[in-house]
C-alpha positions in Angstrom: 42.6 126.8 90.9 45.6 128.8 92.1 44.8 129.6 95.7 47.3 128.8 98.4 44.9 126.3 99.9 44.7 124.5 96.5 48.5 124.5 96.1 49.0 123.1 99.6 46.6 120.3 98.8 48.5 119.5 95.6 51.8 119.7 97.4 50.4 117.2 100.1 49.2 114.9 97.3 52.6 115.0 95.6 54.5 114.3 98.8 52.3 111.2 99.5 52.9 110.0 95.8 56.7 110.1 96.1 56.6 109.0 99.8 58.2 112.1 101.2 57.1 114.7 103.8 56.0 118.2 103.0 58.8 120.9 103.5 58.6 122.8 106.8 60.4 126.1 106.9 60.3 126.2 110.7 63.5 124.0 110.8 65.4 127.2 109.8 63.8 129.5 112.4 66.7 129.2 114.9 69.5 129.0 112.3 72.9 130.1 113.7 74.8 132.4 111.3 78.5 131.5 111.4 81.2 133.5 109.5 82.3 131.4 106.6 86.0 131.4 107.5 85.2 130.3 111.1 82.8 127.7 109.7 85.5 126.0 107.4 88.1 126.0 110.2 85.7 124.5 112.6 85.2 121.5 110.3 84.4 118.5 112.5 86.8 116.5 110.3 89.9 118.4 111.7 91.3 116.6 114.8 94.5 115.3 116.4 96.0 112.0 115.1 94.9 110.2 118.2 91.3 111.5 117.9 91.2 110.4 114.2 92.5 106.9 115.1 89.8 106.6 117.9 87.0 108.0 115.6 88.0 105.7 112.7 86.9 102.5 114.7 90.3 100.9 114.1 90.7 97.7 116.0 93.3 95.0 116.5 93.7 92.8 113.5 92.6 95.4 110.9 94.4 96.7 107.8 96.0 100.1 107.7 97.3 101.5 104.5 99.9 104.3 103.3 101.6 105.5 100.2 105.2 106.0 99.4 105.2 109.2 97.3 107.8 110.9 99.6 110.0 107.9 99.3 113.1 108.2 101.5 111.6 111.4 102.8 108.4 109.9 104.2 107.5 110.7 107.8 103.8 109.5 107.9 104.3 105.8 108.3 106.7 105.9 111.3 104.6 108.7 112.9 101.3 106.8 112.6 102.7 103.3 113.6 104.5 105.0 116.6 101.1 106.4 117.7 99.3 103.2 117.1 101.9 101.4 119.4 101.5 104.1 122.0 97.8 103.5 122.0 98.2 99.8 122.5 97.2 98.4 119.1 98.3 95.0 118.1 98.1 92.5 115.2 97.7 95.1 112.5 98.2 94.5 108.8 100.3 97.3 107.1 99.4 97.7 103.5 101.8 100.3 102.0 102.3 100.9 98.3 106.0 100.4 99.1 108.5 100.5 102.0 111.8 102.3 102.0 115.0 102.3 104.0 113.5 105.2 106.1 110.9 102.7 107.5 113.6 100.8 109.5 111.7 101.7 112.8 109.0 99.2 111.8 111.3 96.4 112.8 110.6 97.1 116.5 106.9 97.3 115.9 107.0 93.9 114.2 109.0 92.6 117.2 106.4 94.0 119.7 103.3 92.7 117.8 101.9 96.0 116.6 102.5 94.8 112.9 102.0 91.2 112.2 101.3 91.3 108.5 102.6 93.4 105.5 101.4 93.8 102.0 103.6 96.1 99.7 105.4 96.4 96.4 108.9 96.5 97.9 111.2 96.4 100.9 114.7 98.0 101.3 117.4 98.6 103.8 117.5 97.0 107.2 113.8 96.3 107.2 114.2 94.1 104.0 117.1 92.4 105.5 115.4 91.6 108.8 112.3 90.1 107.0 114.6 88.2 104.6 116.1 86.5 107.7 112.7 85.5 109.1 111.7 88.4 111.3 107.9 87.9 110.6 105.7 84.9 111.3 103.5 85.7 108.3 105.0 86.0 104.8 105.0 89.5 103.2 102.6 89.7 100.2 104.2 91.5 97.3 102.1 93.0 94.5 103.0 95.1 91.5 101.5 98.7 91.5 98.9 97.6 89.0 97.9 94.5 90.9 97.7 96.5 94.2 95.2 98.8 92.6 93.3 95.9 91.3 93.4 94.1 94.6 91.9 97.2 96.5 89.3 97.7 93.9 88.1 94.1 93.9 88.4 93.5 97.6 91.3 91.1 97.7 93.1 93.8 99.7 90.4 95.4 101.9 91.6 98.5 103.8 90.0 99.5 107.1 91.7 102.8 107.6 94.0 104.6 105.1 96.5 107.2 106.5 97.4 109.4 103.5 100.1 112.1 103.6 99.2 115.2 101.6 101.3 118.3 100.8 98.1 120.4 101.3 94.5 119.9 102.4 91.6 122.1 103.4 89.6 121.4 106.6 87.1 119.2 104.6 89.8 116.9 103.2 90.3 118.2 99.7 93.9 117.2 99.4 96.8 117.0 96.8 100.5 116.5 96.5 101.4 120.2 96.0 100.2 123.5 97.5 99.1 126.8 96.0 99.8 128.7 99.3 103.0 130.4 100.3 103.4 128.1 103.4 104.1 124.9 101.6 106.6 122.7 103.5 106.7 119.7 101.4 105.5 118.6 97.9 105.5 115.2 96.3 103.4 115.7 93.2 101.2 112.9 92.0 99.2 110.9 94.7 98.6 108.1 92.2 99.3 105.2 94.6 97.1 106.8 97.3 94.0 107.3 95.1 92.7 103.7 95.3 93.1 103.8 99.0 91.1 107.0 99.3 88.4 105.5 97.1 87.9 102.2 98.6 89.1 102.3 102.2 86.4 102.2 104.9 87.9 105.3 106.6 90.4 107.8 105.3 92.6 110.0 107.3 94.4 112.9 105.6 97.7 114.0 107.3 99.0 117.4 106.1 101.5 120.1 107.1 99.8 122.7 105.1 96.1 123.2 106.1 94.7 125.7 103.6 91.5 127.5 103.3 88.6 125.8 101.5 88.4 125.1 98.6 91.8 123.5 97.9 91.3 123.1 94.2 92.1 121.2 92.1 92.2 118.3 94.6 93.7 114.9 93.9 91.5 113.4 96.8 88.0 114.7 97.2 86.4 115.6 100.5 83.7 113.0 99.7 86.2 110.3 100.4 87.8 111.8 103.5 86.7 111.3 107.1 89.3 113.0 109.1 92.0 115.7 108.7 95.1 115.8 110.9 97.5 118.7 110.8 101.1 117.7 111.6 104.5 119.3 111.7 105.8 117.6 108.6 104.5 114.8 106.3 107.7 114.4 104.3 111.1 115.8 103.0 110.8 116.6 99.3 114.5 116.7 98.9 114.6 112.9 99.5 112.2 111.9 96.8 114.9 111.7 94.2 117.3 109.4 96.0 118.1 105.7 96.4 116.7 103.8 93.4 116.1 107.0 91.5 119.3 108.6 90.3 120.6 110.7 87.5 123.5 108.6 86.7 127.1 109.7 85.9 128.4 106.1 85.9 130.2 105.5 82.5 128.8 102.0 82.3 125.2 103.2 82.8 125.7 105.8 80.3 127.0 103.2 77.8 124.0 101.0 78.6 121.6 104.0 78.1 123.2 104.7 74.7 122.7 101.1 73.6 119.1 101.1 74.8 118.5 104.4 72.8 119.9 102.7 69.7 117.5 99.8 70.2 114.6 102.2 70.5 115.5 104.2 67.5 115.9 101.1 65.3 113.1 99.0 66.8 110.3 100.0 64.4 108.5 101.6 67.3 110.3 105.0 67.2 107.7 107.0 65.1 105.7 110.1 65.5 103.2 109.6 68.2 104.9 106.8 70.2 104.5 106.5 73.9 107.3 105.6 76.5 108.0 104.8 80.1 111.4 104.5 81.9 112.0 102.6 85.1 113.8 104.2 88.1 117.3 102.9 87.4 120.0 105.3 86.3 120.6 103.7 82.8 116.9 103.4 82.0 116.2 107.0 83.1 119.3 108.3 81.0 118.1 106.5 77.8 115.5 109.0 77.1 118.2 111.7 77.1 119.8 109.9 74.1 116.8 109.6 72.0 116.0 113.4 72.4 118.4 114.4 69.6 117.0 111.8 67.2 113.5 113.0 67.9 114.5 116.6 67.0 116.4 115.5 63.9 113.6 113.2 62.6 110.7 115.6 63.7 109.3 112.9 65.9 107.1 113.8 68.9 105.9 111.4 71.6 102.2 111.3 72.4 102.8 110.7 76.1 105.4 109.7 78.7 104.1 107.5 81.5 104.9 106.4 85.0 107.4 108.0 87.3 107.9 111.5 85.8 111.3 113.2 85.9 112.7 116.7 85.4 114.1 115.5 82.1 110.7 114.4 80.9 109.2 117.7 81.9 111.9 119.5 80.0 111.2 117.5 76.8 107.4 118.2 77.4 108.1 121.9 77.5 110.3 121.7 74.4 107.3 120.1 72.6 108.9 116.8 72.2 106.5 115.0 74.6 102.8 116.1 74.2 101.5 114.8 77.5 102.8 113.6 80.8 100.8 110.9 82.6 102.0 110.9 86.1 101.4 108.1 88.7 104.4 109.2 90.7 106.6 112.3 90.5 110.2 111.5 90.9 111.5 115.0 91.8 110.3 118.4 92.7 110.4 119.7 89.1 107.9 117.1 88.1 105.8 117.9 91.2 105.7 121.6 90.3 104.9 120.9 86.7 101.9 118.8 87.8 100.6 121.7 89.7 101.0 124.2 86.8 100.5 122.3 83.6 97.1 121.1 82.4 98.8 118.6 80.0 100.6 117.0 82.9 97.9 114.5 84.2 97.8 112.7 87.6 96.4 109.2 87.4 95.7 106.5 90.1 97.6 103.2 90.1 94.4 101.6 88.6 94.3 104.0 85.7 98.0 103.6 85.3 98.5 99.8 85.2 95.6 97.7 86.3 95.1 94.6 84.2 91.4 94.8 85.0 90.9 98.3 83.6 90.5 98.3 79.8 91.5 101.9 79.8 94.6 101.8 82.0 97.5 103.7 80.4 99.9 100.7 80.1 97.5 99.2 77.6 98.5 102.1 75.2 102.2 102.0 76.0 104.7 101.5 73.1 108.1 101.3 74.7 109.2 100.7 78.3 112.8 100.8 79.4 113.4 98.9 82.8 116.3 97.9 85.0 117.0 94.4 86.6 118.9 92.9 89.4 118.9 89.5 87.4 117.8 88.2 84.1 117.9 84.5 83.2 118.3 82.6 80.0 114.5 82.4 79.6 114.3 86.2 79.8 112.7 86.1 83.2 113.5 89.1 85.4 114.1 89.6 89.2 114.0 93.2 90.6 113.1 92.3 94.2 115.7 90.0 95.8 119.4 90.6 95.7 122.1 88.2 94.7 122.7 87.5 98.4 119.1 86.5 99.0 118.2 89.7 100.8 115.0 91.5 99.7 116.4 94.8 98.5 114.0 96.3 95.8 110.5 96.7 94.6 108.3 95.1 92.0 106.7 98.6 91.1 105.2 98.7 87.8 107.8 96.4 86.2 105.6 93.3 85.2 102.6 95.6 84.4 104.5 97.6 81.8 106.5 94.7 80.4 103.2 92.8 79.8 101.3 95.6 78.2 103.9 97.4 76.2 104.6 96.8 72.6 108.4 96.8 73.2 109.8 96.0 76.6 113.6 96.6 77.0 115.6 95.4 80.1 118.8 97.3 80.8 121.4 95.7 83.1 125.1 95.2 83.4 126.6 91.8 82.8 128.1 91.9 86.3 127.7 94.0 89.4 131.1 93.7 91.1 131.7 90.0 91.4 128.0 89.2 90.9 126.6 88.0 87.5 123.4 89.6 86.3 122.7 87.2 83.6 122.1 83.8 85.2 120.5 80.3 84.6 117.6 81.0 86.8 116.5 84.1 88.5 116.5 84.0 92.4 112.9 85.3 92.4 110.5 85.5 89.4 109.0 89.0 89.1 108.5 89.6 85.4 107.9 86.5 83.2 110.2 86.2 80.3 107.2 85.8 78.0 106.7 89.6 78.4 110.4 90.7 77.9 111.5 91.5 74.4 115.2 92.8 74.6 117.9 92.6 77.1 120.7 95.2 76.8 124.1 94.7 78.4 127.5 96.2 77.7 128.5 92.8 76.1 125.7 92.7 73.6 122.0 92.8 73.1 119.8 89.7 73.5 116.3 89.7 71.7 113.7 87.2 72.9 113.2 84.5 70.2 109.5 85.4 70.3 110.5 88.7 68.6 112.4 87.8 65.5 111.4 90.9 63.7 112.9 93.1 66.4 116.2 91.0 66.1 116.3 91.5 62.3 115.8 95.3 62.5 118.5 95.7 65.1 121.0 93.5 63.2 120.2 95.6 60.1 121.2 98.7 62.1 124.6 97.1 62.9 123.9 96.4 66.6 125.7 93.6 68.4 122.9 91.0 68.7 123.9 87.9 70.8 122.2 84.9 72.2 121.3 85.4 75.9 122.9 82.1 76.8 126.3 83.4 75.6 125.9 86.4 78.0 125.4 84.0 80.9 128.5 82.0 79.7 130.5 85.2 79.4 129.7 86.2 82.9 130.6 82.9 84.3 134.0 82.9 82.3 134.8 86.1 84.1 133.8 85.3 87.7 132.9 81.7 87.7 129.6 80.0 88.5 128.2 81.5 91.8 127.5 79.2 94.7 123.9 78.3 95.7 122.4 80.7 98.2 121.8 79.4 101.8 118.0 79.6 101.8 116.1 78.1 104.6 112.7 76.4 104.8 110.6 79.4 105.9 108.6 81.3 103.3 109.1 85.0 104.1 107.5 86.5 100.9 104.8 85.6 98.5 105.0 87.2 95.0 101.7 87.7 93.2 101.3 87.9 89.5 99.4 90.9 88.2 96.4 88.7 87.5 96.0 87.9 91.2 97.5 84.4 91.2 100.6 83.4 93.2 103.7 83.5 91.0 106.7 82.7 93.3 107.8 82.6 97.0 110.7 83.9 98.8 112.5 81.8 101.4 114.4 83.0 104.4 118.2 83.5 104.0 120.4 81.8 106.5 123.5 83.6 107.9 
């Protein structure tokens, strides 16, 4: 029984069994043959920014999101919000992974009602100052990088339309933070903070200044998650990524602090073959890794991985064989971005994979040592990295509380004084990282160890380091400059600080001139 008729009967019976129709080849009878190159360039996803906005279904009151991988060189947020204002949108919720001084034009869009809510990790510059003084009716929601990833994944932060800048993309939306073409205008490296947005947003718009041929591989963001592709003149200025908070310090005090932090690491008990490490963005914390390099060489110690914001110095140590792997949620300079493109052991991760408290496999759960900076530390080891001593929002939570909570050893590096301002105080202005997760505070006047970690204190004392009570540091600061006056806070809540578990941890009140 192998006649054509018999086979057709069997096929019909099989189709009925699975509830599907029988294949009909006539559907290809009038197939149009299009040259492959023309086909990819004619992708229905490629359109103007205005067309993408209209096709996305964006409506007043919805949530739009962005990333900050170009940092002070970012051009996407201002470009998109300007267009939204031109098109008449109102009452939008802006959810960016962070906001920098370059985003000052948002002040006018808040005043004219285009933006009425903000969720972010940080604010800086005149935007931070204006919001601190009560510019917005609704308080800004501040989340750590790990908590932002969790909130997007679990629906606490629902994104209607994500506008994501990419250094290159093909017409179908395979996008990344570098380019393999000769026409690359801007690279930012890892797109770690954009990946949850791409995965969970209802609609995703890729903006790029380098539209390349399909397939753009390997891609950080897959075409499967992209709805529209917009080619623009420029998405960002790569030269401004390593600026502002990220700096390679030459300040003698920062270098002294970095040297002391390195001694803490080397004598902590966690400096051993296969350790893992992350540094914050402050000058002293970044420089500390330089000072452990020689000890690693002398003792034959290699780090298993370096995590977080990856710098040129970490790339150099990786290339020297001192750091086996780089796990990159944000490339802090062009050297790191190029390394990510070319090195298979330099791995890009999303903010969820980096620091989500909800993901058992997130990298911070396997972190041994983290070195972080601070604006203020109090006598309970609580840390503030968001609000300045004048009450103005001027920083970012970033991954600070995520890494402090998960690491085996969390080290805070800060000077005793900044100018006439004490950095060790009775109570921090705003609680960002709970003292229960902080192990060591390094200042130029001594090293304080959290009483919860007596074994660390004993190891550091045995190494001859100057271990002091944290209250004595506060008293030393006050003996030099006196006790600072209370800040003139008003009654309006301008910011809400979320804990990484999704609960409300603190509030920020408006500052009165």
